[in-house]
Each structure stands twice: as structure tokens, then as C-alpha cells.
N, C-alpha and C positions, 0 to 999 in steps of 0.2 A: 587434542593431544599429540606432545610434544615426542618425537622420536630419539630414541636412546643413542650417543654416539659411542661407536665403538673404537676401541683403541689402539693405536700402533700395529697393524698389519705389517704384513712385511710388503716392501715394494712392489714383489710379483702379483702378491695377494691383492694390492689395490688396483695394480692393472690390471687385474682380471677381473676383477668388481666393476670396477668403470667402462671395461668395455661389454660387459653384461647388463651394464645400464644397473648396478645396486645401490639403490637411494641411498644406504648408510655408509657406502663409499666415498659416493661423495661428498655429504656430510662429516667424515670424518678428516679429509683432506682438506675442506673447509676449515675447520676447526684447527688442524694441525699448522701454524705457520712454518714450523720447519719443512714443512712436504714441498715448498716452493721448489726447490732442486732438484727433487722426484718428478716432479712436474715438468722440469724441464729438461730431467732425463726421460721421461714419454715424448716428449718433444724432439728431443736429438733421437730416438730411436726411430721416432717417423721419418726425422729426415734423413737416416741410412736408408730405410725403405726407398725413400721415392728418390736417392741417388743410385741407389744399385736398379731402381725401375728403370731408369731414367741412362743407363751406363751405356746405349748402342747411339744414344744421341751426343757422346763426345761429354770431355773433363764440363765446357764451359755448362751445361743443361746439369751436371752432377751438382756443382758448385752452386747452380743456380738453383736447384731445389734443394737443397742442405738450407739457406739462406732462409728462402723463403717460408718454409716450415716454421721458423723466428719468428719472422715478421709476422706472418699471419697467425701466428699465437700473441703476439704483443699488442696487435691490430683487434684481432677480433674481440680479448678481455678488453682492451681501453675503452673500444668503442658500448661496447657490454654494457661497462660500468656507469657511463654517462647515461645511457638513457634506460638501462636501470632504475638508477638510483631516481633519474627523474622521471620515471614512475613510479615512484615510494619504494623500491625495492632498500635493503639495508645490508650491505655488502664494501667490504676495503677493495680495493683493486688487487690487491693480494691474494683476496679470498678469490676473487674470478681466475687470477692467473692461476691458480691450482688448481680449481674445479675444470676449469676450461684446461687446461696443459692436460688433465689427465681424462678428460674428453678426448682427446688426439687419439688415446687410445688402439681403436680400430682402425685407424691410420697406416698402424701397421703391417695391413693386409696390402698396401700400395706396393709392397717388393710384388706381388703376384703380377705388375706390371710388364715386368721380365716373361713374360708367358704369354708367346702369339694367341691372336684371335680372345681369348678369357682372360687376359691382363684388362685390357680396358674395362668389362663388365666388371671383375672383380675391383678395380680401382674406383667405380663409380658407388658400387655396394659400399664398399670403407667410408668413400664421403658423404653418403646418406646415413651412414651410420656414424660417422663424429658430428653429424647435424643433429641426430635426435640426443646423442648423448651431452652434443654442447645445449641443449634444451635442459636435459634434467639438471644439469649443473648449472645453466643460468638462475634455474628454477630453486637448486635447492640455498646455492650462493646469496641471491637475492631474498632470500624468504618471503617470496609470494606464489602464487598459482600457475598453473602451467598453461592456461589464457593469456597471462600478460610475458611469463618467459617466453612463449611464442612468439607475441607483438615482439617483442625485446630483441630477439633474432631476426624476422623479419623486416624490424626497425633498423635494426644494425647489418643485414646483409648490404644494400644498396652501398652504402658510404666504404664495408668491408672490401666490396666487390669493387669498386673504383680505386682505391686504393692497392688492392692486389692489381692490378689494371695496372699502375702507374710501380710496381716495383716491377712488374714481369717484363716491363717496355722499360726500363733501366737495366736488367736483367739480360736485354738482349731475346727478349721473347720466351726464358726457360723458365719454368716456376712448376713447383709440386702440381699445378693443374692441370699444364700445357704437356705436351706426349710429342 
């Protein structure tokens, strides 16, 4: 049975729905070609949160953290598109950009990195939460089951990790994933 796609909720409702792992929210942003800018805004909010979390590390870390959020989004979406369609999923790169962009919503919690002691733990929780949201985003965009979505995420993780290591090295060792 196909799920009904909700229509045109506000940006804040979409961010909340994505963070709460609400499947209809992911279906809505997948279907709304105009939501790519909103997905970019979610990634921008994560970039700002990352910049704030890294403010004690200096300007290069703040700038690198902001840039790497967008690089990570593009790389994750691109690798997922290639692997997911190879595994039989049906999606456009734009659909994956939108759903994966919104899957970054829990990453806003990275801002807690400024809090001594607990900041690192909150950032780790946010990272895991984004991965879970990403699996839901992948599943909904590519229109296949959770098992294939997990497989796509796992197969995409290694090249994504290598690409992020290259980006981190190019940025002097500072990204949203380093502290």
C-alpha cells in the first residue's frame, strides 16, 4: 500500500519531521522539487552549528567546518545515488539531495560541542542520529526496503569516509568531524 504524501508543510515542520524520523516528511521533500533550497538551508544550519562548536579552535576550523558540511552533503548524496540506483532503487540525484539534506537536521545539535565534557557526547549522538535519518531518507528516496537502504549506506560509507579525509587534509585537518 502506498503512503499518502503530505503537501507543503512549513520549513520548520519539515525540519522537525525529518529530525523525528517521520517517513511522510521524507516523502514530502522527495516529491517537492522546490525543497532543494530548504534542504540546503538545513545543511547551512548544521554548518553554522558546527562553526559555533568549533569557535574555540580558531577561524580556520570555523570556516572548514562550514565548508565541509556542504561538501559532505554533496558527496553523501552523490555516492548514495550511484550505489542506490545500481542496487535497483529509483530516484534522481535531486530527490536524494533533498531527503539527505533534511536528514542532516539532527546535526544542528553539533552546536553543543562548545559545552565542555558533554559536547563531544552530544555531537556523537547527533552524528548517529543523522546516520539513522539518512537511512530513512535513502530508503524513501530510492523506494526500496530498509535492508537495501542500510546496504547502500554501508557501501557508501567507505568512499564517503575517504573523500571526507581528503577534504579534511585539504582544509588543514579541520572539518565538522574533527574537534
